[in-house]
Every structure is written in C-alpha cells, then in structure tokens.
C-alpha positions as CSV (number, residue, x, y, z in Angstrom):
1,M,0.0,0.0,0.0
2,K,2.8,2.4,0.9
3,F,4.6,1.5,-2.3
4,T,1.4,2.2,-4.3
5,L,0.9,5.6,-2.8
6,S,4.5,6.5,-3.3
7,F,4.3,5.4,-6.9
8,L,1.1,7.4,-7.5
9,A,2.5,10.5,-5.9
10,A,5.6,10.3,-8.1
11,A,3.5,9.7,-11.2
12,L,1.3,12.7,-10.4
13,L,4.4,14.9,-9.8
14,L,6.0,13.9,-13.1
15,T,2.7,14.5,-14.9
16,S,2.2,18.0,-13.4
17,V,5.8,18.9,-14.2
18,S,5.4,17.9,-17.9
19,F,2.3,20.1,-18.1
20,L,4.3,23.1,-16.8
21,S,6.8,22.7,-19.6
22,A,5.5,24.0,-23.0
23,E,8.6,22.6,-24.8
24,E,8.0,21.3,-28.3
25,T,10.3,19.8,-30.9
26,I,10.9,19.9,-34.6
27,E,13.0,17.3,-36.4
28,V,15.2,18.4,-39.3
29,S,17.3,15.6,-40.7
30,E,18.9,13.8,-37.8
31,F,18.6,16.8,-35.4
32,T,15.8,17.3,-33.0
33,F,15.5,20.9,-32.0
34,R,13.7,21.8,-28.7
35,Y,12.0,25.1,-28.3
36,D,9.3,26.9,-26.3
37,K,8.4,30.6,-25.8
38,P,9.4,33.0,-27.1
39,W,9.6,30.9,-30.4
40,L,6.3,30.6,-32.1
41,R,6.2,27.9,-34.9
42,Q,4.8,29.2,-38.2
43,Q,3.6,27.5,-41.3
44,T,6.5,27.5,-43.7
45,S,6.2,30.0,-46.6
46,S,8.3,28.0,-49.0
47,P,8.9,24.3,-49.7
48,M,12.7,25.1,-49.3
49,R,12.1,25.8,-45.6
50,A,12.3,22.9,-43.1
51,G,10.9,25.1,-40.3
52,Q,9.9,28.7,-39.6
53,F,9.5,30.5,-36.3
54,L,8.6,34.0,-35.2
55,Y,10.3,35.4,-32.1
56,E,7.8,36.9,-29.8
57,F,9.3,39.8,-27.9
58,E,7.9,40.8,-24.5
59,D,8.9,44.4,-25.4
60,K,6.4,45.2,-28.2
61,N,8.7,48.0,-29.4
62,Q,11.1,45.4,-30.8
63,A,10.7,44.5,-34.4
64,G,9.6,40.9,-35.0
65,V,12.3,38.6,-36.4
66,E,11.9,35.2,-38.1
67,L,14.1,32.1,-37.7
68,V,14.2,29.9,-40.7
69,L,15.6,26.3,-40.9
70,F,16.8,24.9,-44.2
71,F,17.7,21.3,-45.1
72,F,18.5,20.2,-48.7
73,G,19.6,16.6,-48.2
74,P,23.1,15.1,-48.4
75,T,24.1,16.8,-51.7
76,G,22.1,20.0,-51.6
77,G,22.6,23.4,-50.1
78,G,26.0,24.1,-51.6
79,G,28.0,23.4,-48.4
80,V,29.2,25.5,-45.6
81,Q,31.4,28.1,-47.4
82,A,29.0,28.5,-50.3
83,N,26.2,29.5,-47.9
84,I,28.4,31.9,-45.9
85,D,29.5,33.5,-49.2
86,R,25.8,33.7,-50.3
87,W,24.8,35.2,-47.0
88,M,27.5,37.9,-47.2
89,T,26.1,39.0,-50.6
90,Q,22.8,39.7,-48.9
91,F,24.5,42.8,-47.4
92,V,25.5,45.9,-49.2
93,G,29.3,46.2,-49.4
94,S,31.4,44.2,-46.9
95,P,29.5,43.4,-43.7
96,E,31.2,43.1,-40.3
97,S,31.6,39.4,-39.9
98,K,32.4,36.8,-37.3
99,I,32.7,33.1,-38.0
100,E,33.1,30.6,-35.1
101,E,33.4,26.9,-35.2
102,K,32.4,25.0,-32.1
103,E,32.0,21.4,-31.2
104,F,29.0,19.9,-29.3
105,K,29.1,16.2,-28.4
106,G,31.6,15.6,-31.2
107,R,29.6,17.5,-33.8
108,K,30.7,20.6,-35.6
109,V,28.5,23.7,-35.6
110,I,29.5,26.9,-37.4
111,F,28.1,30.1,-36.1
112,V,28.0,33.2,-38.4
113,T,27.3,36.8,-37.4
114,L,27.0,39.4,-40.1
115,K,26.2,43.1,-39.5
116,G,25.6,46.0,-41.8
117,T,23.1,47.1,-44.4
118,Y,20.9,44.1,-45.4
119,Q,19.3,43.8,-48.8
120,D,17.6,40.4,-49.1
121,T,18.4,38.9,-52.5
122,M,17.0,35.4,-51.8
123,G,13.6,33.8,-52.0
124,A,10.7,36.0,-53.2
125,A,13.0,39.0,-53.2
126,R,14.8,37.6,-56.3
127,F,11.6,37.9,-58.3
128,S,10.1,41.1,-56.9
129,G,12.8,43.4,-58.0
130,P,15.3,45.6,-56.0
131,Q,14.7,45.5,-52.3
132,E,15.0,48.5,-50.0
133,P,18.4,48.3,-48.1
134,K,17.9,48.0,-44.4
135,E,20.6,49.7,-42.3
136,N,21.8,48.4,-39.0
137,Y,20.8,44.8,-39.5
138,T,22.3,41.6,-38.1
139,M,22.1,38.0,-39.4
140,L,22.8,35.2,-37.0
141,A,23.2,31.9,-38.6
142,A,24.2,28.4,-37.6
143,I,25.2,25.4,-39.7
144,L,24.9,22.0,-38.1
145,T,27.1,19.8,-40.2
146,S,26.2,16.2,-41.0
147,E,27.0,13.5,-43.5
148,K,23.2,13.3,-44.0
149,G,23.2,16.9,-45.1
150,D,23.9,20.2,-43.3
151,V,21.1,22.0,-41.5
152,F,21.1,25.8,-41.9
153,L,19.5,28.2,-39.4
154,K,19.1,31.9,-40.2
155,L,17.8,34.8,-38.1
156,V,17.8,38.3,-39.6
157,G,16.5,41.6,-38.2
158,P,17.4,45.0,-36.8
159,N,20.5,45.0,-34.6
160,A,18.6,45.7,-31.3
161,S,16.0,42.9,-32.0
162,I,18.7,40.4,-32.9
163,D,20.8,41.4,-29.8
164,A,17.7,40.7,-27.7
165,A,17.1,37.3,-29.3
166,K,20.7,36.2,-29.5
167,A,20.8,34.0,-26.4
168,D,17.5,32.2,-27.4
169,F,18.9,31.7,-30.9
170,F,22.0,29.9,-29.6
171,K,19.8,27.9,-27.2
172,F,17.6,26.8,-30.1
173,A,20.6,26.1,-32.4
174,T,22.4,23.9,-29.8
175,S,19.3,22.2,-28.4
176,P,19.9,18.9,-30.3
177,F,23.1,18.5,-28.2
178,A,21.5,19.5,-24.8
179,Q,20.2,16.0,-24.0
C-alpha cells in the first residue's frame, strides 16, 4: 500500500511537471530541436524551408524577427562556405563578420554573425525586383554539419532585435546537443 501511494505520488508529480513545460520539438534531418516561448512555430512559406519561427518579444517595441531552418539533403545546399558567401552577398558592401566553429558532443557547428546594411536577395526578393536596403541589421546563422546533409538556421533583423534574441537563438541552435 505504501509503495502504491509513493508510486502514484511520483507519477502525479511527473505528470504535473510535464504540463508546466511547454517545450516542443521539430525534427530536421537527424537533429531534434527543442523550443518553447518566445519561439512561435509558423507555417513554412516555401517548400525550401524545413521550419519557420517567429520570435515573440515581451517588449512590443522590438521588431519581430523570423528564424528559418533549411535542409536540402546530403548533396544540396552548396556546403558551408558557399552558404556563408551567399549570406554575405545579402549585405551591401562588406558586412562586419564573425565566424566561429564550435563542437558539441563531437559534432561541428559553425556560427556566423553578419552586421551591416541588409538587402535580401533570396527567396521572393529575387523575383520582386530591387529591395530597399535595411541599415543596422544583423544576421545570426548556424550550420549543423552532417554526412546526411547540413542543416542551416538563419535569423535576420534590426541589430537591437537580434541582440535581444541572441541567447535564445543559440539555445535553439544547440538544443539537439543538450540532451
């Protein structure tokens, strides 16, 4: 009887804790990303996107930013350097750049930070003509390398908004290794 009560109490406690956590997951290739607020999962706006999220700021004066995940399979996407080069061309002139390679549980992740005047030249922007340059913008990107195909994460927005979302971006990008 005592064992049964202890077991029921433990089960109730674990169940209530799981209800308190709003954590969700998205699988992209072999990686399972874990997220909760402030990330709001969105319907992808293109078949090229493996996932799409809106960052919900507590401060409503912050401009909303979108996190996009891309996966093109084992032979797609052009590789690490080709993507970094392509992202740099989305800025006018030569953006301020920082590239860091880190290792998590034996897996390589490349983090890219680009700052400057952003002019989206990808996606729908390619077909809708010249885009208005956006000064004081930052792009945070992460590339999770894999023999099954690299996974690319990209977050772009005004400097202040990206600075405010930076810690949550890194938490999201490294969540597959946090288990």
